[in-house]
C-alpha positions in Angstrom: 0.0 0.0 0.0 1.0 3.6 -0.4 1.6 5.8 2.6 -1.9 7.2 2.3 -3.2 4.2 4.2 -5.1 5.1 7.4 -5.0 2.3 9.9 -8.2 3.3 11.6 -10.2 3.2 8.4 -8.6 -0.1 7.4 -9.6 -1.6 10.7 -13.1 -0.3 10.4 -13.4 -1.7 6.9 -12.0 -5.1 7.8 -14.2 -5.3 10.9 -17.3 -4.5 8.8 -16.3 -7.1 6.2 -15.8 -9.8 8.8 -19.1 -9.1 10.6 -20.9 -9.2 7.2 -19.3 -12.5 6.1 -19.9 -14.2 9.5 -23.5 -12.9 9.6 -24.2 -14.3 6.2 -23.2 -17.8 7.2 -26.1 -17.9 9.7 -28.6 -15.2 8.9 -30.6 -17.3 6.3 -30.9 -20.3 8.6 -33.8 -19.1 10.7 -35.5 -17.5 7.8 -35.5 -20.7 5.7 -39.1 -21.8 6.4 -40.4 -18.4 5.2 -38.2 -18.5 2.2 -39.5 -22.0 1.3 -43.1 -20.6 1.6 -42.4 -17.4 -0.3 -40.6 -18.8 -3.3 -42.3 -22.3 -3.2 -39.1 -24.2 -2.7 -39.3 -28.0 -2.5 -37.7 -29.3 0.7 -34.6 -30.7 -0.9 -34.0 -27.6 -3.1 -34.4 -25.3 -0.1 -31.2 -26.6 1.5 -29.2 -25.1 -1.4 -30.0 -21.6 -0.1 -27.5 -22.6 2.7 -25.3 -24.9 0.7 -24.7 -22.7 -2.3 -23.0 -20.0 -0.2 -20.9 -22.5 1.8 -19.9 -24.4 -1.4 -18.6 -21.4 -3.4 -17.1 -19.7 -0.3 -15.2 -22.7 0.9 -14.2 -23.9 -2.5 -12.8 -20.6 -3.8 -11.0 -19.3 -0.7 -7.5 -20.5 -1.8 -8.0 -19.0 -5.2 -9.3 -15.8 -3.6 -6.3 -15.5 -1.4 -3.8 -16.1 -4.2 -5.7 -13.5 -6.3 -5.2 -11.0 -3.5 -1.4 -11.6 -3.6 -1.2 -11.3 -7.4 -3.5 -8.4 -8.1 -3.4 -6.5 -4.8 -5.2 -6.7 -1.5 -7.2 -3.5 -1.8 -8.2 -4.2 -5.4 -9.3 -7.7 -4.6 -11.3 -6.5 -1.6 -13.1 -3.9 -3.6 -14.0 -6.4 -6.3 -15.2 -8.9 -3.7 -17.3 -6.3 -2.0 -18.9 -5.2 -5.2 -19.8 -8.8 -6.2 -21.1 -9.6 -2.7 -23.2 -6.4 -2.5 -24.7 -6.9 -6.0 -25.5 -10.5 -5.2 -27.3 -9.6 -2.0 -29.4 -7.0 -3.9 -30.3 -9.5 -6.6 -31.1 -12.1 -4.0 -33.5 -9.8 -2.2 -35.5 -9.4 -5.5 -35.4 -13.1 -6.4 -38.6 -14.2 -8.1 -37.9 -17.9 -8.3 -36.0 -20.5 -6.3 -33.2 -20.7 -8.9 -32.7 -16.9 -8.7 -32.1 -17.0 -5.0 -29.7 -20.0 -5.1 -27.7 -18.3 -7.9 -27.5 -15.1 -5.8 -26.3 -17.1 -2.8 -23.6 -18.8 -5.0 -22.6 -15.3 -6.2 -22.4 -14.1 -2.6 -20.0 -17.1 -1.9 -17.8 -16.0 -4.8 -17.6 -12.5 -3.5 -16.9 -13.6 0.0 -14.1 -15.9 -1.2 -12.4 -12.9 -2.6 -13.0 -10.3 0.1 -12.4 -12.4 3.2 -8.7 -13.3 2.6 -8.0 -9.9 1.1 -9.4 -8.2 4.2 -7.4 -10.4 6.6 -4.2 -9.8 4.5 -4.8 -6.0 4.7 -5.2 -6.3 8.5 -2.0 -8.3 8.9 -0.1 -5.9 6.6 -1.4 -2.7 8.2 -0.7 -3.9 11.8 2.5 -6.0 11.4 3.6 -6.0 15.1 3.2 -4.7 18.6 0.2 -3.5 20.7 -1.7 -2.2 17.6 -1.7 -5.7 16.1 -3.0 -7.4 19.3 -5.7 -4.8 19.5 -6.7 -5.1 15.8 -7.0 -8.8 15.9 -9.0 -8.6 19.2 -11.5 -6.3 17.4 -11.5 -8.7 14.4 -12.3 -11.7 16.5 -15.1 -9.9 18.3 -16.7 -8.9 15.0 -16.2 -12.5 13.6 -18.2 -14.1 16.4 -20.6 -11.2 16.7 -21.6 -11.6 13.1 -22.3 -15.4 13.6 -24.3 -14.8 16.8 -26.2 -11.7 15.6 -26.9 -13.5 12.3 -29.4 -15.7 14.2 -30.9 -12.7 16.0 -31.1 -10.5 12.9 -32.4 -13.4 10.8 -35.2 -14.1 13.2 -36.2 -10.5 13.7 -36.1 -9.5 10.0 -37.9 -12.7 8.9 -40.7 -12.2 11.5 -41.2 -8.4 11.2 -39.8 -7.3 7.8 -40.0 -10.3 5.5 -37.4 -12.9 4.4 -36.1 -10.7 1.6 -34.4 -8.5 4.1 -32.2 -11.4 5.0 -30.5 -10.6 1.7 -31.0 -6.8 1.6 -29.3 -6.3 5.0 -25.9 -7.0 3.5 -26.2 -4.1 0.9 -25.6 -1.2 3.3 -22.8 -3.1 5.1 -21.0 -3.8 1.7 -21.5 -0.1 0.7 -20.0 1.1 4.0 -17.0 -1.3 3.7 -16.5 -0.1 0.1 -16.4 3.5 1.2 -14.1 2.9 4.1 -11.7 0.9 1.9 -11.6 3.6 -0.8 -11.1 6.3 1.8 -8.6 4.7 4.1 -6.6 2.1 2.2 -3.8 3.2 -0.1 -3.6 2.2 -3.7 -2.0 -1.2 -4.3 1.6 -1.1 -5.5 2.7 -2.9 -8.6 2.4 -6.7 -7.9 5.6 -8.6 -8.0 5.2 -11.5 -10.4 7.7 -14.4 -9.9 6.6 -16.4 -12.9 3.7 -17.7 -15.0 0.6 -18.5 -13.0 0.0 -22.1 -12.1 -3.3 -22.6 -13.9 -3.5 -26.3 -13.5 -2.8 -26.1 -9.8 -5.5 -23.5 -9.4 -8.0 -25.7 -11.3 -7.1 -28.8 -9.3 -7.0 -27.0 -5.9 -10.3 -25.2 -6.5 -12.1 -28.3 -7.8 -10.8 -30.4 -4.9 -11.8 -28.0 -2.2 -15.3 -27.5 -3.9 -15.8 -31.3 -4.1 -14.8 -31.7 -0.4 -17.2 -29.0 0.8 -19.9 -30.4 -1.4 -19.5 -33.9 0.1 -19.6 -32.5 3.6 -22.5 -30.1 3.4 -24.7 -32.8 1.8 -24.3 -35.4 4.5 -27.6 -34.2 6.0 -29.3 -35.7 2.9 -26.8 -38.4 1.9 -25.2 -40.4 4.7 -21.5 -41.1 5.0 -21.9 -44.5 3.4 -24.1 -43.4 0.5 -22.8 -43.7 -3.0 -22.9 -40.0 -3.8 -20.9 -39.1 -0.6 -18.3 -41.8 -1.1 -17.8 -41.0 -4.8 -17.6 -37.2 -4.1 -15.1 -37.7 -1.3 -13.0 -40.0 -3.4 -13.0 -37.4 -6.2 -12.0 -34.7 -3.7 -9.1 -36.7 -2.4 -7.9 -37.6 -5.9 -8.1 -33.9 -7.0 -6.3 -32.7 -3.9 -3.5 -35.3 -4.2 -3.0 -34.3 -7.8 -3.0 -30.6 -6.6 -0.2 -31.3 -4.1 1.8 -33.1 -6.7 1.5 -30.2 -9.1 2.4 -27.7 -6.5 5.6 -29.7 -5.6 6.8 -30.1 -9.2 5.5 -27.0 -11.1 8.0 -24.4 -12.4 5.2 -21.9 -12.5 4.1 -19.6 -9.7 2.1 -22.0 -7.5 -1.3 -21.4 -6.0 0.2 -22.3 -2.6 3.9 -22.6 -1.9 4.1 -25.8 0.1 7.1 -24.4 2.0 4.6 -22.4 4.0 3.7 -25.5 5.9 7.2 -26.0 7.1 6.5 -23.0 9.3 5.3 -24.4 12.6 3.2 -21.4 13.2 1.3 -21.7 9.9 0.7 -25.5 10.1 -0.1 -25.5 13.8 -2.4 -22.5 13.6 -4.3 -24.0 10.7 -4.7 -27.4 12.4 -5.9 -25.6 15.6 -8.3 -23.4 13.4 -9.7 -26.5 11.7 -10.8 -28.0 15.0 -12.1 -24.8 16.5 -14.0 -24.1 13.3 -15.6 -27.5 13.7 -16.9 -26.7 17.1 -18.0 -23.1 16.6 -20.4 -24.1 13.8 -21.8 -27.1 15.8 -22.2 -25.0 18.9 -24.7 -22.6 17.3 -26.4 -25.6 15.5 -26.9 -27.7 18.6 -27.9 -24.8 20.9 -30.4 -23.6 18.3 -32.0 -27.0 18.0 -32.1 -27.6 21.7 -33.8 -24.3 22.4 -36.4 -24.8 19.7 -37.0 -28.5 19.5 -36.5 -29.5 23.1 -37.4 -26.4 25.1 -40.0 -25.1 22.5 -38.8 -21.5 22.0 -39.7 -19.4 18.9 -37.1 -18.6 16.2 -36.9 -14.9 17.3 -36.5 -15.9 21.0 -33.9 -18.5 20.1 -31.9 -15.9 18.2 -31.8 -13.7 21.3 -30.9 -16.6 23.5 -27.7 -17.2 21.5 -26.5 -13.7 22.4 -24.5 -14.9 25.5 -22.1 -16.7 23.2 -21.4 -13.4 21.4 -21.1 -11.5 24.7 -18.7 -14.2 25.9 -16.6 -13.8 22.8 -16.4 -10.1 23.2 -15.3 -10.6 26.8 -12.7 -13.2 25.7 -11.4 -10.9 23.0 -10.9 -8.0 25.4 -9.1 -10.4 27.8 -6.9 -11.6 24.9 -6.0 -8.0 24.0 -5.1 -7.3 27.7 -3.0 -10.5 28.0 -1.6 -10.4 24.5 1.0 -7.8 25.4 2.5 -10.1 28.0 1.5 -13.7 27.3 2.6 -15.8 24.4 -0.1 -16.6 21.8 0.4 -20.3 22.3 -0.7 -19.9 26.0 -3.8 -18.0 25.0 -4.7 -20.7 22.4 -4.2 -23.5 24.9 -6.2 -21.7 27.6 -9.0 -20.8 25.2 -9.3 -24.3 23.8 -9.5 -25.9 27.3 -12.0 -23.3 28.5 -14.2 -23.8 25.5 -13.9 -27.6 26.0 -15.2 -27.2 29.6 -18.1 -25.2 28.3 -19.0 -28.0 25.8 -18.7 -30.6 28.5 -21.0 -28.5 30.6 -23.5 -28.4 27.7 -23.3 -32.2 27.6 -25.3 -32.1 30.8 -28.4 -30.6 29.3 -31.8 -32.1 30.2 -35.1 -32.4 28.3 -36.9 -30.6 31.1 -34.3 -27.9 31.5 -34.4 -24.1 30.9 -32.4 -21.4 29.3 -31.1 -20.1 32.7 -30.1 -23.5 34.1 -28.9 -25.3 31.0 -27.7 -22.7 28.4 -26.7 -19.4 29.9 -23.6 -20.6 31.9 -22.0 -22.9 29.3 -22.7 -20.4 26.5 -20.8 -17.6 28.2 -17.9 -20.0 29.0 -17.7 -21.2 25.5 -17.8 -17.7 24.2 -15.0 -16.5 26.4 -12.9 -19.5 25.4 -13.5 -18.8 21.7 -12.7 -15.1 22.3 -9.3 -16.0 23.7 -8.6 -18.1 20.6 -9.9 -16.2 17.5 -7.6 -13.2 17.4 -4.4 -15.0 18.4 -4.7 -17.9 16.0 -5.0 -15.4 13.1 -2.1 -13.4 14.3 0.1 -16.5 14.6 -0.9 -17.9 11.2 0.0 -14.6 9.4 2.8 -13.2 11.5 6.2 -13.8 9.9 4.7 -14.6 6.4 6.2 -12.6 3.6 3.9 -9.8 2.4 3.8 -11.4 -1.1 2.1 -14.4 0.5 -0.1 -12.7 3.0 -3.3 -13.2 0.9 -2.4 -16.9 0.4 -1.9 -17.4 4.2 -5.1 -15.6 4.9 -7.0 -17.7 2.4 -5.6 -20.9 3.8 -6.7 -19.9 7.3 -10.2 -19.0 6.1 -10.3 -22.3 4.3 -9.3 -24.4 7.4 -12.0 -22.6 9.3 -14.7 -23.2 6.7 -13.7 -26.8 6.1 -13.7 -27.3 9.8 -17.2 -25.9 10.2 -18.5 -28.1 7.4 -16.7 -31.2 8.7 -17.7 -30.6 12.3 -21.3 -30.1 11.5 -21.4 -33.2 9.3 -19.6 -35.5 11.7 -21.1 -34.2 15.0 -24.5 -33.8 13.4 -24.4 -37.4 12.1 -23.4 -38.7 15.5 -26.2 -36.7 17.2 -28.9 -37.8 14.8 -27.8 -41.4 15.0 -28.2 -41.2 18.8 -31.7 -39.6 18.4 -32.8 -42.5 16.2 -36.0 -42.8 14.1 -38.3 -41.6 16.8 -37.6 -38.0 17.7 -38.9 -37.2 21.1 -37.7 -34.4 23.4 -35.8 -37.0 25.4 -34.1 -38.6 22.4 -33.2 -35.2 20.9 -31.8 -34.1 24.2 -29.6 -37.2 24.3 -28.4 -36.7 20.7 -27.5 -33.0 21.2 -25.7 -33.8 24.5 -23.6 -36.3 22.6 -22.8 -33.7 20.0 -21.6 -31.3 22.7 -19.5 -34.0 24.4 -17.7 -34.8 21.2 -17.1 -31.1 20.6 -15.3 -31.0 23.9 -13.0 -33.8 22.8 -12.2 -31.9 19.6 -11.3 -28.8 21.6 -9.0 -30.7 23.9 -7.2 -32.1 20.8 -6.9 -28.5 19.5 -5.4 -27.3 22.7 -2.9 -30.2 22.6 -1.9 -29.3 19.1 -1.3 -25.7 20.1 0.8 -26.8 23.1 3.0 -29.3 21.1 3.2 -27.7 17.6 3.3 -23.9 18.0 6.5 -22.2 19.1 6.8 -21.5 22.8 7.2 -17.7 22.3 5.0 -15.4 20.3 7.5 -15.3 17.4 6.8 -17.6 14.6 9.3 -20.1 13.3 11.3 -19.4 10.3 10.3 -20.9 7.0 12.4 -21.9 4.0 11.2 -22.8 0.5 11.7 -22.4 -3.1 10.2 -18.9 -3.5 9.6 -16.1 -1.2 11.6 -16.0 2.1 9.6 -15.8 5.3 10.7 -12.9 7.5 9.8 -11.9 11.0 7.3 -9.2 11.6 8.5 -6.1 9.8 6.9 -3.2 8.1 4.7 -4.8 5.6 5.1 -4.6 1.8 2.1 -5.1 -0.4 1.8 -7.3 -3.4 
């Protein structure tokens, strides 16, 4: 970036982007019954209102991150915001099921470009020190706030304004982020090209990630042993194996330089992020189902009752900022993972005749605080020490691990819960299934904490990385691609 960059505007733009992207992952869920009624969806087709966004978002994140490195973080962010805002506007005016599904897919494309570009901008603008800790604390609060408020906003808008506002609500946020980016982020410098682009690797990587996400998000309709799931997973594995081979042998500029993974900070943070992502998605899923199907609350009330998770994340983020000046990131990740695990274990004690105060409020706050301790530090660790020319790639990789983790966690934990529920869904059987899902989430978080403790460097400084292309340096004043 040029020296016209204003850090405050950049932070505001990135915070708005992260809130919008996180919100859009959950805002349509509660409004789905009204969407089905309004556009006359069939039950199977309606699931694509959710899946289309997740599929294109998760499948294109690596490509979006690489595009940010090649064409500039600011430029890619502006394009992504434009696509996302336009898709939201078109989706609000959808007149047929196919129109809305196409708009959701278009939103996913835009999000896959803007999410890694925004995170790369944040890392480049705040390369070290107290400002970096504070910036990632704000980012983590907005990340979780968007996911939690998505349920609240989705319920309120659907009930009082109509389901179309589930799409329209993104338009003013995208416009605000566009204005903040244009005002506060300097023009991209001339990108440094190291060779011809790796087109084959980009195709294989994008196709493999898309196939993997497709297989995972469809396990609600097609079980793990079904032909369509097994074939899709096999195709995803084959494509990703071919992608790794191409990235190792190509003489072109690769989509991902595999030398990044020799950095313990990058590999450990992404493994941790995968497991935390798996539990964040399942937490909102199981809490929402327990509140509605077991305790009998309305959609709008359920959205409000998920607010303690967001409040807990904000508290945890503030604590992470205060401690981040003196405590190593690894310590915060281990503490956050174990604290969230205790909250999940507490949720495993829910009862069919329970209540919000006795069964939800306490563990929701504990889980939120634990996640708040984790979210900012894991992003900081995964991007600190990465060369500025690969910042978008590292950010795209981190977003991908979170998205794949969310899809995988929901698929695996959801399958286990529904298997426990059995063919006859009663409040007691559903309670038992959701409790099992929470207990398994606690196990995943303990594993995540163990990975942080054993893999990540003991101090806050990331390990050095070597590879064929760009060297990895410690935190310095960032250069842009």
